[in-house]
N, C-alpha and C positions, 0 to 999 in steps of 0.2 A: 310864182308858185305861194302856195297857202301851206304855213306852218301849224298842226294841229297843236294845240296847246292841251292841256290836261288837269283835271280837278280831282285827281286821284292823289288822296293823303296817304303816305305810308304811313306813318304815326298814328292812324284811327283804329278804334279798335271792331270794325267794320273789316277793314281790309285785313288787320292782323287774323282774324275768324277765318277769311277768304282763304290767306295764303296758308294759314294753317289747313285747313281741309285739305287744298290742294295740294301742299307736301306730304301731307299723309298718304293720300293715292300715290304720289312719286315715289314716294320709298316702297311703298307694296311694289310696284313693279318694279323697282329693282331689286327688289328682294326675288321674284319671279326671273327677272332677265338673270341674276347670279345662277341661280338652278339652270335656269334653259344653258349659259354659257359652259356650266359643269358637264356639260354631254351625260354620258351615260350613268356616271356616277365613278367614285373613284377606283371600283374593283373593274372597271371594263376601261377607265382610261389609264391605268396600270398597267392591264393587259396589252392594250394598244400600244403603247410607250415602249413593253418590253419587246416589241418585235420591230423596233427599230424606226418606229413611223412617228412623224409627227401630228401632231392633232390639227383636226381639218381648221379652225381658226390660229393656228400657227401657220397652216400653210395660206391663209390668206394673208398673213400679216408681211409673209415675206414675198407673195407675189405683187402686195402694192409699192407706189411709192414711197419711200420713207417719209414718215411723218404725216401723210394723207390720211384723210378721213375716209372712214367707210360707212354707209350708211345702209344699217340692215335692213332690210324689205321683212315683214311679215315675222316678227319674232315670235308670237305668242300662238302661231297657228298650234290648231289643236286642242287648244286651252278646253279643260271641260270636257275632251273627252277620254275613250280611251286609250288612245296614244299621247307619247310624250310628248311635252309642252314644246314648240320646237320644229314637230313632226319631222325630226330625223334629217333635218335638211338647213343649211345656210342660205341665205341669199341676199342680195345686197348691190349698191352700184358705188366702185372703188376707182381712183386713178392709177394707170398702169403705163410707168414711160410717157406719163403725160396726157394719156388717153383714157377718159371715162369709160369703164365696160361695166358690163352685169357680170357679177360673178356668183357661181351656185357651188356648194359642196358639201356633197354628201356627209352627214355626221355618223362616221362609223361606229363612234362608240355607243350607240343607240341601236340596238337592235342590228347591228353589220349594217347601219344605212339604208335597211329596206325601206323600198317606198309605201308607204299607206295612204288611203284617199285626202289626208290633208297634205300629205307630201308633194302629192300630183300639184293640187291646188294653187300650193304655195310657188312652183315651178312652175307651171302655168302662167301664173301671176307674174314672174321674174321674166317670162319670154315675153310678156305681155308688153313689160316697162322696154325690153330690149328692142322689139320690135315697131314699137310707136315712137320710140325716141332716136333710134337706128344708131345703138350704143353695140358695141360687141359684144358677144355670148361667151364667156368661159363656163366650163365645167370641170369641176374637180371631181373625182368620179371616185371612190371606193363604195360600190353598192354590192346587198345581196339581191339585189333586183327586188319584185313585186314583194310585199308581205302576203304571203298565201293565204291564212286564214282570210282576208279580205280582197283575196285577189278578182274576185266579181266587179268589186267596184273600182277596182284600179286599172284591170286588164285593155278592158274597150275604150274608155276616155283617152288611157297611157296613150295609145296609138297617135292621138294627135299631138305629141310631144315632138316623134319623131318627123310627122307632118311642116310643123314649126321649123325643125330645123331649116328642113328645103326649103320652108317660104323664105328664112331667112338670108340662106346662101344664095338664092334668085335674086331676092333685094339687093344684094352686096354688103350686108351685115356677117363680117366673120364670125364664125364659130369653132371654138378652139376646146378641144377634150385633153385632159390632163389626166392618166391613168394613173392612180394609188394604190391600185389592188385589185378586187375582182370587180369584172363586168359581162357578168351572163346574162345567157340566154336573151330576153327582149331588151336588156340592160346591154348590153354590145353595138346596139346599134346608134348609140351616144355616141361614142366615136365613130361607129360605120357612117354618121351622117357627119359628122364634124366635117370644116372645110380644113383643120388642122389637125395630126396629132401626137402627142407626144405620152412615150410610154417609157415604162423606167424597168430598167435588167433586173431578172430575177423577182418584181413584184408585179406586175402589171399580167393579170390572165384574162384575158379577154376570147370568148366564144360561145356559142350560140348553144352549146350541150356538151357539159364535163365530162370526164372518165364515167363515172355510173351512167349518165342519161346515154353515152355513143354505146356503150355497154349493153346496155338494155334495146336499143334502140337497132343496132346493126351486128351488135354479137363482139365489134374491135375493143381489142384492148390499147388502151393509149395513157399516155399521161399529160398531165396539167402545160408542160412547153412543148409539146407537139402540136396541141390542140390550141392551145391560145397563149404561148409566152412570149415576153417583150420580144425579145432575139429571135424567134420565126416569124413575128408580124413585121419585123423590122427588115429582115435579110429575106424572107421566104413568100410570105403572102401581101406584103408592100403594103399592109393598112397601117401601121407604124411608121409616122413621118420625121419622127426624132426619137433617140434612144437616149434616154438619160440613164447615167452611172446610180444616182439616188435621187431623192426626194429634193434637196436645193437646188441638184441639176436641173430636175424637171423643171421646179416653177425658174429658172434662171433661163432656159429655155423656153418658156411662155411668156417671158418679158421678152426676150428677143423678137419673137413671132410678132408681140402685139408692136414693138419699135418698128418692124419692118414693113406694117401694112399702110403706111403712108394714108394716117387716115385726117379727114379734113372735116370739122362740124361744119354743117350748112346752114345753119341760121344764122341771124347778123350776131348774135352774141350782146353781150352789155354795151348800150350805147350811149347810158347817162353816167357821164364819166366826168371829174373825179365823183366815187362814192364817199357821200357823208355818212356816220352813223346815227342811227336813232337819235335825237335830244333827249328821248325819254328814257330811263334804265328797264333794260328787258327783265330783269330780276322782279319787278313791278309787274310781270303779266302773270304771276303764280297768284297775286292777291286780287284780280280783277274779277274773274268770273268765279261763281260760287258753284260749290260742288251739288247746292239745292236749287234747279233749274229754273226754280217759279223766281228766284231774284233775277230781277231784269242788270242789266250794264250795258254801256254804251258801245259798240263796235269800235269805235274810232278809235277807244282807247289801246287797242288792241292793234289797231293800226298804225298808230303814233310809236308803236314800239317794235314795228317791222319795217315798216319802210323807210330809203336812205333821207337821213335828214328830216325825218316826222315830216316831210312836204309830202301832201296830196290836196288834189285839184277834185274837187267834190263836182259832180255833173248832177241838175236839178235837184240842189240841195232842198228847195222847200215844196216840192213834188213827190209823192208817195213817200214821206218821211219816218216811215217805217224801215226803210230799208237805204243803206246808202251806195251811191257807184261814184269812182271816180277814177281817176289815173294817178300814177304816183311809180317808183322803179324800187327794186329789192335787189342788192348789190350789184347796180348798175343795168338790171334787166328790167326793161319798161311792162309793165302790167296791169290791164284793169280789175280793179275790184268790186266786187259787190256781195255787202254784208249786210246781216241783218240789225237791226235798230234796237226794235220793240218784238220781232218775233213773227206779229201775224204778217200775211203775204194778202193785201187788199187790191181790190183792182188799179189801184194807181200805182203800186207797189211793182205788179207784173208787168204794166204796159211802159213802165221805166226802164224795167230790166231787160225787157226785149228790144227796147231801142237802145239800149248800151250795149246788149251783147253784139247785135249788128254794126255798132260803130268801131269795136274791138276788131271784129272780124275785118271791115273796111280798113284798117289801120294794119293791121296783122300784129296786135297784139295779144300776149296771152290773156286768161281771164283768173284771177284769183277768187274763189268763193269761200267767205267765212259764215260759217252755219252757226244759226241760233234762232230757228224757224219750227214754229208751232204747227205750219199749214196756211192754208189760205181759207180766208173768213167763210163762216157760212151762215145762213139765215135767210131768211126770205127777200130780206132789202138786198141783202149782196147777190143773192143767186137771181133776183130780176134786175140787178145793175151788169150783168154779165160774167161774175164772177170765174166760171166754168170756162168762158173762151178767151177770156183773159190769160189765166194760168195756160191755157193751152197754148195762146201767142208766146208764152214763155217759154215755156217747155219746147212748142216747136223750133223755138231759136237755141235753147239749150242742145238739142239734140241735131242739130246741121250746123252749127257752128263746128268750125274747122281748125280753129286757135288752139292749143293747149289748155286745158284747164287744169287749176288743182285745186282741190276743197282741201279745207280746215274745218273740223266741226268740234267747235270750241265749247259747245254746250248742246242744246237737243236741236234734233234733226228728224220732224215727224211729218207722216203723210207724205200730200203731193207736194210739200216743200220742198222735202230730200231731193224729190225729181228736178222741181224747179230751181234749185241749188248744185244743179251737177251731182248728185249722188253716185255712188258706185256703178249702176245700172245702167249711168248715161256715159262711162265708159272714158272719166276724167283720165288723164296722164298720170295723176296719183292721188289718193285721198289720207291723210292725216287724220288721226284727232287726237284731241286734248283728254286724257285721263277722266274727266266728269262727263263726259261726251253721254248721248245715249240717242240710241235710232229705232225708231218703231213706229206702226202704222199710226200710233197715239198713246198718251200715258197711261199706264195702269189703269189710274181711278175711272177716264174718262172711259175705256174698253172696257171696265167689268162694268160701269153704268150703262152704256148702252145695249147690252149683253142682258142685263137685271131689267132693263124697259122694254124689250122685246121678249123676255121670258113671262114677264106682267100680263102685256097686252096679250099673248097668247093663252094664259090662265085665265083669261077677264072671258075671254072668245069661245072657252070652252065651257063656259060658268061655272070653274072649280076655283077653291080659295086658294090665294097665294101664301106658299112655304117662305115665311119669313125671313125662320131661321135658316132654311138650306139657302134663300139667296144671300144670306150672311155669309154665309161659309164661302158659296162660289165666290163672290164678289174678294173676298178676302185671299182666295188660293189665286182667281185670276189676276189680279193685282201684283202679289208677291212673282208672280209668273213673268208677267210681262216687265215687271221692274229688272228680274233679274234676268233675262234674256234679252233687255235692249241695253243694258251698260256697257262700256267699252270693250272690259274684255271678252267678255263672251261674243260679242262683233266680231273684235279683231281676232279670235279663235277661229271664225268661221271664214277668216281671209276675205272678210268685206271692206277692209282696209289695208293701207301697205304699211300700217306702224302706229302705236301711240306714241305720242311726243310730250315731251318735259315740255310745259306752257314756254319754257323762258329759252329752249330754243327753236323754236317756231322761227326765227328770223334765219338762222342756219341750213336749216332744214329747205324751206323754200326754195335757198341761193342754189343749192346742191340741185334740186327738181327742175329748177328753171333754167338751171347747166344744162341739165340732161335734156331738159326739151329743144335746148338748141341747139342738139347736135343734129336733128332733122330740121327742111326749111320750115318757118312760121309763114303760113298762108291762110288767108281769110278764107270764107266760104263765099262762092261764086254766086250762090241761089239758094233758096228755101223753099218747104213745102208752102200749102195752101193755108195762108193766117186766115181763121174764121173771124171775120170783121163785125 
């Protein structure tokens, strides 16, 4: 094994400056997370508690194994929208009775846990994680259904959630619904489509139509219990498989169900044992990448603080040097790593990555993509040299690779470089970003410059003078817009990643993600499409 050395000097002014900038961003995220964890605010939290109910995060904590980790997914969903940050729901991966599960919980203190368009995106993403990694899916339900003012954006696509439940059931992925309050109208199908249901006496209310709707539709006089009460469903309709006496009992019963699943992982699991911690301090990850993405850094410095024993066997180190590829392990799980060193992908880097992706598939090894990429190189020399077809080869390989991909965006991820590095559109099992990350078609200054050149050429073609003052205003506005839209938080708010992580937590997060991936079989691709040569 080759052990990575380091040139990072934690005592240097450069390191201190970068670290302070990164930790300032981390601090801002922590403040926002505190806001998210506060639910709908003190007034609504107290109202919830006054009804004798546990808060959603308390339910999750009681459900999970004692002292186990909960990897929360998409915590910043709906950031900078009309909806509350977090999108009225909590999703993540946690361990229950030794089994890794995806857990979703309605945030009932935020508009009654109603589902808005971002709630839908977030829950669908959690379903992706469950399906692709073969993890049991558990819903802690207490929701008023769709957010009626935005039902036009949730009703039609929302039906896919029930289809996904059916698909998971067919694939042998258990889904369990624990109903803590209302699950009405379309929301009644969440327990209705589940493999196991747990209702709570005098709490759960599950019906397609409540008393007012039934009165309007049929003229029938009825009450909550006869229409959808927990005891009725346990004794009469049979919709409830288990009847709990209270919320802690319901969570106990859920743990009991998971314990009896006889669940087994299909992947080989960690094979590089015993596990050695990296030789270089993870705390130093906060001072390696700058918040100014124009400042370069060596991705091997990140790798040295993430992989077991800082051991990394580099593949083709002398060829395509702007990209590093190699073999390592993280918490005992073998991985192939593809990381940007200098940002630009030339033909050599694209060809090197293509071959390495094929080798990882041949060996059945997951791939970790570490992004800091400005895109594929442009210019007459590179176009003539075949940059398009070489980039296409890399994108072909990424698209048809069947081993798990995990992407971590530690800097920029621009243009087609995002695609070649298995960005969100290429369905990696997980995508995480660092707080300094930016994702866009190109940088704001470059995009504004392109628009300026096009506008100037159009004015010249019409024989009209070019308005330099208007051009300056346009460039400034475009740069500000692109800068704002490409930042990590707005991108995370649109659920274009699975969460923004503290750089110092990267190894832990990757260990959880790799373990989740190994719940399903790890198999490489048996074939690819047509590679343009």
